Wavefront OBJ file of the C-alpha trace (Angstrom):
o trace
v -27.930 -13.663 -26.312
v -25.086 -13.253 -28.807
v -21.431 -12.747 -27.717
v -19.144 -9.760 -29.192
v -16.522 -11.955 -31.295
v -14.215 -8.937 -30.952
v -14.625 -8.819 -27.246
v -11.172 -9.513 -25.624
v -10.920 -10.608 -21.958
v -7.801 -10.454 -20.179
v -7.724 -13.451 -17.356
v -5.155 -14.999 -15.336
v -2.542 -17.447 -16.821
v -4.142 -20.878 -16.364
v -2.253 -23.866 -15.444
v -0.758 -26.115 -18.051
v -0.723 -29.225 -15.717
v -1.865 -32.529 -16.941
v -5.487 -33.602 -15.567
v -3.986 -36.515 -13.636
v -1.417 -34.062 -12.143
v -4.208 -31.952 -11.158
v -6.289 -34.444 -9.608
v -3.182 -35.632 -7.416
v -3.128 -31.778 -6.187
v -6.728 -31.696 -5.393
v -6.861 -30.244 -1.751
v -3.529 -28.504 -2.160
v -3.499 -24.657 -2.287
v -2.777 -23.350 -5.923
v -1.174 -20.084 -4.604
v 2.757 -20.814 -3.802
v 3.161 -17.838 -1.535
v 3.439 -18.514 2.324
v 1.460 -15.994 4.423
v 3.760 -16.387 7.371
v 6.581 -15.447 5.310
v 4.582 -12.270 4.154
v 3.663 -11.482 7.732
v 7.413 -11.862 8.787
v 8.438 -9.258 6.295
v 5.301 -6.981 7.159
v 6.034 -7.260 11.053
v 9.843 -6.408 10.469
v 8.925 -3.007 8.401
v 5.470 -1.897 9.593
v 5.778 -0.641 13.070
v 2.864 -0.046 15.305
v 0.046 -1.283 13.495
v -0.684 -4.589 15.078
v -4.384 -4.543 14.741
v -4.047 -3.659 10.980
v -1.690 -6.444 10.241
v -3.532 -8.878 12.189
v -6.399 -8.247 9.753
v -3.916 -8.842 6.903
v -2.895 -12.042 7.996
v -6.518 -13.178 7.929
v -6.814 -11.806 4.501
v -3.693 -13.751 3.111
v -4.955 -16.846 4.694
v -8.415 -16.827 3.104
v -6.710 -15.920 -0.387
v -4.365 -18.774 0.131
v -6.993 -21.132 1.030
v -8.346 -20.461 -2.485
v -12.294 -20.895 -1.902
v -12.972 -17.298 -2.667
v -15.901 -16.422 -4.893
v -15.283 -16.900 -8.497
v -17.147 -13.785 -9.535
v -15.411 -11.543 -7.105
v -11.787 -10.176 -6.616
v -9.787 -12.321 -4.299
v -10.230 -9.682 -1.590
v -11.168 -6.081 -1.124
v -9.288 -4.233 1.430
v -9.575 -0.267 2.462
v -6.825 0.956 4.576
v -7.509 4.323 6.309
v -5.173 6.487 8.334
v -3.020 9.811 8.324
v -0.007 10.279 5.865
v 3.099 8.336 6.457
v 1.827 5.374 8.673
v 2.747 2.573 6.119
v -0.415 1.861 4.095
v 1.358 2.017 0.829
v 4.390 0.501 2.144
v 2.179 -2.502 3.220
v 1.295 -3.279 -0.313
v 4.818 -3.095 -1.498
v 5.852 -5.398 0.983
v 3.135 -7.968 0.075
v 4.241 -7.702 -3.472
v 7.976 -7.980 -2.500
v 7.297 -11.126 -0.388
v 4.915 -12.770 -3.148
v 6.945 -11.720 -6.277
v 10.454 -10.922 -4.897
v 9.941 -7.156 -6.207
v 8.034 -4.292 -4.353
v 6.751 -2.899 -7.776
v 4.893 -5.896 -8.788
v 1.657 -4.249 -8.425
v -0.575 -2.251 -10.604
v -0.913 1.166 -8.737
v -3.398 3.676 -9.819
v -2.818 7.304 -8.407
v -6.294 8.434 -7.536
v -5.199 12.092 -7.121
v -4.763 12.055 -10.925
v -8.555 11.080 -11.424
v -9.923 14.234 -9.300
v -12.265 15.424 -12.080
v -15.220 13.581 -13.538
v -14.089 13.581 -17.331
v -10.859 11.677 -16.101
v -13.193 8.845 -15.516
v -12.198 7.756 -19.180
v -8.515 7.204 -17.974
v -9.927 4.197 -15.964
v -12.395 2.860 -18.564
v -10.352 3.785 -21.752
v -11.222 6.651 -24.098
v -14.911 6.935 -25.063
v -16.039 6.136 -28.629
v -15.175 8.931 -30.910
v -12.006 10.266 -28.932
v -8.326 9.574 -29.698
v -7.203 6.173 -28.419
v -10.861 4.583 -28.213
v -10.110 1.847 -30.665
v -6.993 0.892 -28.828
v -8.950 0.559 -25.635
v -5.945 1.819 -23.546
v -6.317 2.553 -19.677
v -4.164 2.995 -16.568
v -4.364 -0.659 -15.715
v -1.056 -2.735 -15.951
v -2.895 -5.998 -17.026
v -0.411 -8.250 -16.295
v 0.056 -7.225 -12.736
v -3.553 -7.727 -12.152
v -3.967 -10.939 -13.663
v -1.318 -12.579 -11.725
v -0.742 -16.105 -12.581
v -2.504 -19.725 -11.513
v -0.074 -19.965 -8.626
v 0.411 -16.088 -7.522
v -2.480 -13.613 -7.010
v -2.553 -10.160 -9.053
v -2.139 -7.098 -6.926
v -3.878 -3.621 -7.429
v -3.546 -0.530 -5.394
v -6.035 2.474 -5.679
v -4.091 5.196 -4.095
v -5.428 8.166 -2.023
v -8.932 7.093 -2.984
v -10.830 10.178 -1.513
v -9.207 12.443 -4.104
v -10.944 10.718 -6.805
v -14.145 12.129 -8.541
v -17.472 10.439 -7.500
v -17.851 9.428 -11.154
v -14.623 7.227 -10.860
v -15.621 6.060 -7.677
v -18.939 4.898 -9.223
v -17.154 3.308 -11.872
v -14.988 1.094 -9.685
v -18.102 -0.408 -7.979
v -18.426 -3.196 -10.860
v -14.723 -3.908 -10.337
v -15.276 -4.740 -6.678
v -18.719 -6.205 -7.256
v -18.106 -8.523 -10.025
v -14.404 -8.371 -10.722
v -14.884 -7.074 -14.239
v -13.935 -3.692 -16.090
v -15.123 -3.563 -19.439
v -13.496 -0.688 -21.340
v -15.278 2.223 -22.850
v -14.338 1.007 -26.462
v -16.082 -2.339 -25.758
v -13.217 -4.354 -27.084
v -11.681 -5.514 -24.010
v -12.536 -6.402 -20.342
v -9.906 -6.789 -17.618
v -10.516 -9.608 -15.490
v -10.033 -8.865 -11.469
v -10.892 -12.245 -10.171
v -7.572 -13.438 -9.505
v -6.574 -10.116 -7.810
v -6.149 -8.754 -4.362
v -7.483 -5.187 -4.420
v -6.193 -2.711 -1.883
v -7.416 1.061 -1.489
v -5.639 3.629 0.794
v -7.505 6.733 1.988
v -6.727 9.593 4.636
v -10.216 10.528 4.666
v -11.081 11.518 8.232
v -7.440 11.765 9.503
v -7.573 15.483 9.747
v -10.750 15.494 11.727
v -9.266 12.845 13.964
v -6.125 15.066 14.528
v -8.075 17.940 15.488
v -10.192 15.907 17.741
v -7.008 14.772 19.557
v -5.695 18.218 19.529
v -8.647 19.318 21.698
v -8.488 16.588 23.994
v -4.883 17.791 24.759
v -6.376 20.571 26.751
v -8.094 18.084 29.170
v -6.201 16.252 31.954
v -5.044 12.889 31.068
v -7.717 10.933 32.827
v -10.400 12.959 31.173
v -8.809 12.264 27.636
v -8.737 8.713 28.264
v -12.198 8.565 29.219
v -13.101 10.627 25.934
v -11.137 8.293 23.859
v -12.855 5.453 25.257
v -16.548 6.683 24.619
v -15.464 8.238 21.149
v -12.279 6.631 19.783
v -10.606 8.409 16.717
v -11.961 5.395 14.712
v -15.418 6.680 15.110
v -14.363 10.184 13.914
v -12.923 8.525 10.880
v -15.760 6.202 10.136
v -18.272 9.065 10.303
v -16.216 11.153 7.740
v -16.031 8.146 5.373
v -19.531 7.455 5.474
v -20.202 10.973 4.597
v -17.409 10.817 1.623
v -18.540 7.396 0.290
v -21.864 6.014 -0.865
v -23.118 2.860 1.129
v -23.225 0.929 -2.005
v -19.588 1.368 -2.577
v -18.764 0.623 1.465
v -20.781 -2.374 1.210
v -18.347 -3.654 -1.596
v -15.270 -3.538 0.885
v -14.247 -6.647 2.543
v -12.192 -5.316 5.340
v -11.603 -1.563 6.272
v -8.158 -1.291 8.080
v -7.489 1.510 10.479
v -3.621 2.635 10.605
v -2.740 4.671 13.587
v -0.492 7.612 13.870
v 3.249 6.927 14.288
v 3.819 7.333 18.153
v 7.187 8.463 19.524
v 8.128 4.980 20.947
v 8.131 3.654 17.152
v 10.391 6.418 15.797
v 13.831 4.494 16.831
v 12.910 1.513 14.917
v 11.888 3.346 11.939
v 15.387 5.181 12.024
v 16.875 1.571 11.956
v 14.641 0.714 9.161
v 15.798 3.401 7.019
v 19.353 2.802 7.899
v 18.844 -0.928 6.822
v 17.244 0.370 3.593
v 20.378 2.598 2.708
v 22.682 -0.112 3.506
v 20.809 -2.804 1.362
v 21.019 0.106 -1.601
v 25.040 0.308 -0.929
v 25.357 -3.648 -1.117
v 26.636 -3.399 -4.671
v 29.288 -1.024 -3.569
v 30.267 -3.231 -0.683
v 29.942 -0.439 1.629
v 28.123 0.010 4.994
v 27.051 3.058 6.803
v 26.841 2.838 10.821
v 25.232 5.508 12.926
v 25.957 6.340 16.516
v 23.168 6.513 19.090
v 23.372 10.256 18.959
v 23.124 10.448 15.268
v 19.995 7.998 15.253
v 18.625 10.419 18.146
v 19.095 13.133 16.112
v 16.702 11.870 13.333
v 13.676 10.932 15.584
v 13.944 13.596 18.484
v 11.544 16.534 17.837
v 9.934 14.586 15.041
v 6.447 15.806 14.275
v 4.333 12.462 14.615
v 1.530 14.173 12.358
v 3.725 13.626 9.349
v 4.475 9.990 9.810
v 7.468 7.806 8.792
v 7.623 9.378 5.434
v 8.806 12.644 6.690
v 11.411 11.126 8.928
v 12.798 8.992 5.997
v 13.003 12.442 3.792
v 14.808 14.001 6.658
v 17.546 11.197 6.382
v 17.672 11.443 2.700
v 18.310 15.352 2.552
v 20.632 15.465 5.768
v 22.726 12.109 5.672
v 23.058 10.994 2.120
v 24.812 14.308 0.865
v 27.527 13.827 3.329
v 27.793 10.180 2.270
v 28.002 10.890 -1.263
v 30.725 13.694 -0.736
v 32.593 11.344 1.382
v 32.321 8.323 -1.111
v 33.378 10.535 -4.051
v 36.545 11.703 -2.094
v 37.297 8.596 -0.284
v 36.269 5.534 -2.839
v 38.407 2.966 -1.041
v 36.534 3.394 2.014
v 33.944 0.783 2.731
v 32.753 1.106 6.469
v 31.589 4.677 7.690
v 30.561 5.896 10.956
v 28.395 8.766 11.290
v 27.802 10.748 14.749
v 26.087 13.966 15.899
v 28.265 16.438 17.683
v 27.954 20.062 17.994
v 24.658 20.075 16.386
v 25.815 18.710 13.068
v 26.320 15.208 11.580
v 30.034 14.258 11.594
v 32.150 11.351 10.099
v 33.995 9.455 12.813
v 37.729 9.045 12.221
l 1 2 3 4 5 6 7 8 9 10 11 12 13 14 15 16 17 18 19 20 21 22 23 24 25 26 27 28 29 30 31 32 33 34 35 36 37 38 39 40 41 42 43 44 45 46 47 48 49 50 51 52 53 54 55 56 57 58 59 60 61 62 63 64 65 66 67 68 69 70 71 72 73 74 75 76 77 78 79 80 81 82 83 84 85 86 87 88 89 90 91 92 93 94 95 96 97 98 99 100 101 102 103 104 105 106 107 108 109 110 111 112 113 114 115 116 117 118 119 120 121 122 123 124 125 126 127 128 129 130 131 132 133 134 135 136 137 138 139 140 141 142 143 144 145 146 147 148 149 150 151 152 153 154 155 156 157 158 159 160 161 162 163 164 165 166 167 168 169 170 171 172 173 174 175 176 177 178 179 180 181 182 183 184 185 186 187 188 189 190 191 192 193 194 195 196 197 198 199 200 201 202 203 204 205 206 207 208 209 210 211 212 213 214 215 216 217 218 219 220 221 222 223 224 225 226 227 228 229 230 231 232 233 234 235 236 237 238 239 240 241 242 243 244 245 246 247 248 249 250 251 252 253 254 255 256 257 258 259 260 261 262 263 264 265 266 267 268 269 270 271 272 273 274 275 276 277 278 279 280 281 282 283 284 285 286 287 288 289 290 291 292 293 294 295 296 297 298 299 300 301 302 303 304 305 306 307 308 309 310 311 312 313 314 315 316 317 318 319 320 321 322 323 324 325 326 327 328 329 330 331 332 333 334 335 336 337 338 339 340 341 342 343 344 345 346 347
């Protein structure tokens, strides 16, 4: 068998350590991130998803221990659940904990690959098309390759919206950790990479199931959910949507639950913390009274998750802050109250 001399494989950066130094470090994990520090950040910011985070912790420990198959990605994780429950945010926080930047990963929006002819966007332009010789694709190869001391991270977002052709094209990535571009001049190596996929497949069917149960007495609802939990509904839809060959290549399937009412106050606190982090460079701090906090989460429709709550804070709170800071540039501390059905700046 002859090899193609023009074939270029993008591999993770190798260690430049002297052989004696490598010998001394035998038994020491090569990855420098601390799973406990990653989990600490996740538990602070991802609320009400204890079961999913427990599986994330197991996965991080296995990656850190570094005895994964050299012919597969480090991990393949599918995260299922309705919109706005923290699936994509989980990946952003893992990237932030490992690399110090929440955008230090390759994100592929599968919604842009809804038609079969867009499969070329994954594997590069086919021969004869513009760009075929360059071998361009959607992948950020540096983020995928990672380094000898830090794993690469890739996210396939909204997986269910991609065409079947694209899904089939991913199977070789999940199985062998390799993707050869259509031009044949380059292969991208995923073997040093943690692969995450998100999908809300089955979430609508699960919500419809819960809506029907709401007409039953509480004891009957609990009995029905015990016999047929929402996870079962979601998995049935998932198996109709994706082929068994694809599902068998996934290491872990995590079920993110709908945001519950008791989690909403903490989510408001998290969004306020994010806002104050953005204001740090201006040496400003915003405080909300209990009434103002309650305004953002009371009456919130949990079907739309935390993302809708964050949008409400952006559209209602930030314009008030902007006008005040522009008119009062010397003010550094600002207190917001909710009175007479409106947000007010406290004197």
